[in-house]
N, C-alpha and C positions, 0 to 999 in steps of 0.2 A: 279714390278715383273721382274725377270731376264728371259733370254731365258730358254727354258725347257732343262734340262739335262736328259739323260737316267736314271741316278741314282744319288741321293743326299745321301751322307753317313754322318751320324751324329756321330762325334767322330773320332779321328785320332789315335787310338791304333793300335797294330800290326795286329789285325784281319781286321780292316778297310782298312789298307794298302794292305793286301792280296787281299781283295775283289776288291779294286780299280785297282790293277795291273792286275788281271784276266779280269775284265770288259774292261779296257783300251786296253789290248792286243787283245780283241775281237772287237775292233773298236767302243766301246760305249763311249759316252760323260759322264764323271764322275767328280763329285766334292766332296772333303772330307772337312768337316768343323770341325776344332779343336779349342777349347776355349783357349788352352795354346799357348805359343809362339813357340812351337815345337810339332812335332808328335811323336808317339811311346808309349803313355800311360804309362803303368807300366814297359814296356820293354825298359828302358833307363839307360844310364850310366851318373853319375854326380860326381862332386867333392864336397863332403859335407863340407869340412873344408878349409877355405881360406888359401892359401899359401902352401897347401899340395898336391903334385902331385900324387894323388890316385884317379882313376876313378872307382867308385863302382857301381855295379848293385844295385841301391838303393831300388828297390821294388822286382820285379821278378828276379830270379837269376840262374835258371837252365833250360835246354831245354831237353825234352824227346819226347813229342807227336808230334813234328813238322814232318809231313810226308815227306819222300824222294820225293814223287811226287810233293809236293809244292815247295821244294827246286829246283828240276829239271825244273819244268814248268816255274818258274819265274827266272831261271838262277841266283839263289842266291849264292854268293861266301862267304860261311861261313866255318869256321874251328871249328867243334864241337869235343871236346876232351873227351875221357873217363877218369875218375878219377883213380888214382893209386890204391886205395883200395875202397871197397864198403862201409864198415862201421866199426866203432869202438864203443864199448859200455862198459864202466867201470861198474863194479858191484856196485850199490849204497851202498850196505852194507859193501863192502870192495873194494874201488877204486884202491887198489894195484893190482887188477886183472881185466881183461877186455876181451871182445870178439872182436877179429879183424877178419873181413870177408874180405879175400884177394883172389880174383878170380884167381890170378896168383900163389898162394902159398897155396895149399891144406894142406900141413903139418903144416904150421904156423897157419892156420885157425883152424885145429883140436886141436892143442896144446893149443890155446887160449880158445877154448870151454872147454877143459879138466880142465885147471887151474881155470876157472870161474864157471863152473857148476858142475865139478866133473864127467862129463859123456862125454867121447870122441864121443859116438854115437850121441849126440845131434847135432854135426856138420853135420853128415850124414843126420839126420832128417831135419835139416834146409835146406841143399842143395836139398834134395829130394822134399821139399815143393815147392821151387821155380822152380825146374825142372818140377814139375807137372803142374805149372802154364804156362809154355812156350807154350804148344800146344793151350791153351786157348787164349794167346796173339796172336799167329800166325793166329788163326782163326778169331779173332775179329778185330785186328788193320787194316787190309786192307779194311774193310768195312766202316771205318769212313769217307772216302772221296768218298763214293758211296751213292746213294739214300738209305734211311732207309730200312733195311730188317725187316721182321716180326720176332717176338721172336721165333716162332717154327722153322723157317728156320735157324736162328742163332744157336739155340740149337742143331739142327740136324748136324751142321757142327763141333760141339765140340765133340771130341772123348771120353772125360771123363764125362759121364753124372752125376756121383756122385759128381764130382767137380762142375759142373754147378749148381746142386741143393744146394751145400754147399755155393757157392758164391752168387747165385741169390735169393734163397728162405729162407735161414736160417741165423740168425745173425752170423757175422764173428767169434765171439769168439769160437763157436763150432768147426769150421775148425781148428783154431789155437791150441786149446787144444788137438784136436785129432792128430795133426801133430807133436807137440812139447811138451816137458815135463817141461822145465824150464821157470820160470816167465820172465827171461831176454830175452830169444829168442822169446817168445810169444810177448813181448812188442816191440821188433825190428820190427816184422812183422805187428803188429797192427798199428804202426805209419803211415804206408802207407794209412790207412783208416781215419786218423785224420788230415791230412794237410788242414788247413783252414776250418775244419769241426768239429762242436761241437757234439760229440757223444761218445759212449763207446762200449766195446766189444760185449755186448749182446743187443744193442739197437734194439728194434723190428721194428723201421722205416727203418732199413737197410741203413741209410745214410752212415755209415762207410763202408758198403760193396760196395756201388757205388763209393765212393772215392778210396777205395782199388783197385777196378777193373781198374779205369782209370790210376792209378799209375803203376800197374803191366803189363799193355798191351802196354804202350807207346813205339812207335818204333817197336813193335812186340817183344820186349825183356824186357821192363821194365827198361832199363838203362836210367839214367839221366846224360846228358853231360854238360860240361862247354863250353860256347861260348867264343872263344878267342877274346879278346878286350872288353868283357863284353856284357851285354844285349843290350847296345846301338849299338853294331855292327850288331845285328839282326835287330833292327828297322831301322837302317841306310840302310841296304841292301834292306829292303822292301820299304823304302821311295824311293830309287833310282829306284827300279823296277816299282813302281807306276808312278813316274815322266817320266821314259823312255817310259812307255806305253801310255803316253799322259794324265794321270789323273791330274786334277787341285787340288792342296793341299793348302787350305787356313787356316792359323793359326790366332790366336786372333779373332776367329769367333765363338762366343758363341751362341748356339741355344736356343731360348726362347720357341718356340712352334713347334709342328709337326701337320700338317693337314693330316688326314688319306687319303685324296684324292691325295696326292703326292706333298706337298710343306712344306717348313720349314720357320720359321720367326726367324731372328737373333735379339739379344738384341739391335742392331743398328736400327732395324726397317725394314731392308732389307728383302724381301721375295724372296726365291729361289725355283723354281718349278722343279719337276722331274717326270718322268713317274713312278719311284719307289723311295721309301725312304728306305735306309738300316740303321739299328740302331747298331752302334758299342758300344753304351752305354748299361748299363744293363736294363733288362725288367722293373724294378721298376722305374728307371729314365725315360725310354721311356714312361711309363704310365703317369708320371707327365707332360711330354712334350705334350703328346696327349691330356690330360685333358686341358692344357693351349691352345691347338689348337681347343678346342670345342668338342672333342670326349668324349663319356661317357664310352667307353670300356677301358680295360687295354691293355698294349702292349704285355702281356705275354700269352703263351698258358696255363700255369699253375701258377696262382697267389695265390695258396693256402697258401703260407708261405712267410713272409717277409725275405729278404736277411739278413744274419747275419754271418759276419766273426768271426773267433775264434782264432786269432793269434796275436802275437807281433813280429816284426822283429827288431833286433838290429844289426847295422853295426859298426864294430870296425876296427881300424888300430893299429897294434901292433908293438913294436920295434923288437920283436922276438916272436917265439912260446913259450907258457908257458910250464913249466916242468910238467910231469905227475906223479902221484903216482905209476903208473904201470911202473916199470923199464924194463919190458920184451918187451915193445912196443916202437918203434921209434916214437916220436911226429909227424914227418912228415908223417908217415904212418897213424897215428891216425887221424890227422886233414885233410888229403887229401880227405877222403871220408866223409860220414855222421857220425858225432860224436854224439851218443845218450846220453843224460843226464837225469837221473831220469825218464826213460821211460820203466820200467817194465810194464807188463799188469796190475798188481795190482796198481801201481802208476798212470797209465793213467786213470784207472777207478775211483780211489780215487780223482784224480784231477777234473774229470768231476763232481763228486758228490759235491765237495767243491765249484766249480764254479757255479753249478746249484743252490746252496744255497746262492749265492751272494758274495762269497769271492774269492780272487785271490788264485790259487793253491799254496800250500807250501808242498814240493818243486815244483817249476814250471817245468813241463816236457819241454824239449827243445832239439833241434838238431842243430849242428853247422857244418860249413865246411869252408875251407880256399881256396878261388878261386885262390889266387896268387901262391899257390903251383903247380897248374896245368897250370896256365896262368900268368906268371910274368909280361906280357906286360901291365897290368892295373896299374902298378906302374912305376913311373919315374925311371930313371937310378940310381939316388942317393939313392932312397929308396930301390931299389933292392940290391945295393951294401952294404947297411947298414944292410941287413938281415930282414927288415920290412916285415910283412905279413898282409893280410886282414883277417878278421874273420866275418862270417855272422851267427847270431843266430836266429833261428825261434822257438819261444815259442808257445806251444799248450795249448788248453783247457782254453783260455781266451776269451769267447764270448763277442760280442759287448754290450750285456746287462750290463756287468760289467762297461763299460765306461759310459753308460747312467745313471746307478745307482750311480756311483761315482759322476757324475756332479749334479744329482738331490739331492743327499744326502749330498753334501758338502756345507760348509759355504762359500767357495770360489765361485767366479762368473766367468762364461765364460771360457776364456783362462786360468785363474789361476787354475780352477778345472781340466781342461784337462792336464795342466802341472803337477799337483799333481798326477793324475792317471798315466801319462807317467812315472813319477819318481818312482812310486810304482812298475810298471811292470819292469822297468830297474833294480831296486834294487833286485827284485825277480829273474830276469834272471842272474844277477851277482852272487847272493848267490847260485843259483843252479849250475852254472858253477864252482864256487870256491869249491863246495863240492867234486868235483872229481879231482881237480888239486893239485899240490904240492906247489903252490904259488898263491896268489890272482891275479886275472886277471888284477886288477887295477895297479899292479906293472909293467906290461909290456905294458900298453897302450901308444901309441905314443902321443906326445904333439905337437899341432900346434904352429906356431910361436907366436901367440897371447896368448899362455899359455892354450888354450882350450884342454881338453882331447879329443882325436879322437874317440868319442863314440856318437852314436845317436840311439834313439828308434823311431819306427814307429808303432803307434797303429792303431786299426780299425778306430778310429775317424780321424786320420791323413790321412788314405787312402780315407775315405769318402770325406774329404775336399780337399785334393790335387788332387785326381784322379776322383772324382765323383762316387766312388763305394759305392752304398747304403749299409749301415751297415758295411762297410769295408770288404765286401764279395769278395774275390779274384775270385770266380767262378760266380759272378753276380746272385747268387741264388743256390738253391739245385741242385746238379748234378742229371741228369736223366740217366737211362739205355741207352746205345748207340744202341738201336733198337726200333722198334715200336711194340706195343702189337698186337696180332692177330686180334683184332676188332677195332683198331684205324683207323680213316679215313686217307687215303693217296691219295686223289683225285686231289690235286693241286700240282704244282711244289714245292711250299713252304712247304707243308705238307710232301711231299716225301723226301725233303732234310733236314727236321727238323728245319726250320727257320721261320715257320709261326707265325703270330700274329693274333689278332682278325680282322685285316684289310688286305685285299688282296694286297694292294699296299705298305704295310709296312712290311719289313722283318727284322729278327734279324740276325746280322752278327758278334756279339761279343761272349764273353764267356758264355752269357746267352742262346745261341742257343743250341739245342740238340747236344750233342757230343762236345760242347765247353769246355772251361776251360784249364788253363795252357797256356804256350807260344807254341801254336800248329798251329795257323793259320787255324784250321779246320772250325771254325765258319765262317771265311771270305771266305774260299774256297767254302763251301757249299751254302752260301748265293749268291755268284757269279754264281754258277751253276744254282740255282733256278731262279735268275734274268735273266740269259741268256735265259732260257726256256720261261719265261714270256715276255721278250722283243721281242722274235721272233713273 
């Protein structure tokens, strides 16, 4: 048994580093235990292809909900840049026309809506929808780094009560149909509710609404920014903050079991004691660790559903940007923001139905963006000079159940079945992308020195194995509303900060915490605040 720490943190993702930095700055003795050789979790930059000087944000890739208060409190030196354009969406029926949403050029935006939908006023309606959401974001986002407020108090602070009801109580589809007339514009908005979330416009569970809410309130504006230097720069800044605060960061330290009385056991057999245990791993993983430690309870406040990711991520390095069928839009403008592919509302709902029936969507809804247009620094000088660009594709409506069905129903075994499923999703992603381009994407893919095309796909199974995310769920489970119900108990610090588990000395500090999710640091901040109250 080691000496007792004030806090033992399981997992070394970005939220764990935030919690460690806050606790260390408060004079607490903290240790972070990470099974990999490096910290950062999903917020890392890596070189996927040998001999190619390109540092890609291999997993998470954009920053929005990271509160300014966390950046300032921890003295993080980050350069977060706004993308040149918001989005570009070619018409799937006729990709020679597309909607370019450019916040800096209202005329170009209106003209693109007119060319694509035949209705110039749709641009006004689209802008009005997001303008209507701004007061909601302004009211909600400042509360995410405070103790949980009651639902009635949060609702009273929102000036538009009809909007509150539309977002919180009715399926999202109704709001989008009432605000917009075109299937394409409705789909652009709906995608904010489907990132890593298997759902559809009229899903009565409101999963899509909760995901939508988190995406449109981030930073109080809903903007998603590019971290200069890649996501590794974010986790690197947090690692420095934690170390500077005196936290002990131990890598190659895999946790085998968690004792709810405040100790963890490593696979090496070493036992490390703490007054508190903070879990940076997801609630499902924590539940297994607690069971291994002899606990009969789960680690989660709400264990009603198993985590299930619903995405595939494809990383590419290109010799140059591909040509568009739409000659009215500059490819650099189209690829700089979020490029929506086959994501009309009708297509998104149809993709859900096909996936729910056990098949990969055809066409695969996807969105892409080019990090290097905003931040060329992730490429070496020679690549920059050659005109090379990165491309990140995020495919929707591919729930983890498809991966497990593929393996169980395949004649191939183990890794071979996983490879076959990965290849199927990669082919679907390339076919979907090719459907809106003027040339096949394969024709502009960069080739590594060993002849390997610079393309890689990351499935939910890959996330589960590489990062320990159960079901490949990037949110560690279903997102919850960022407030407490009016009758929910808020008697303990852990309950008030939304980080409670079934065990008073074990707190959630990752994306599975209430108000967690995304590269936000909110789960880590709130766990640290609760821990400081408990440690007093």
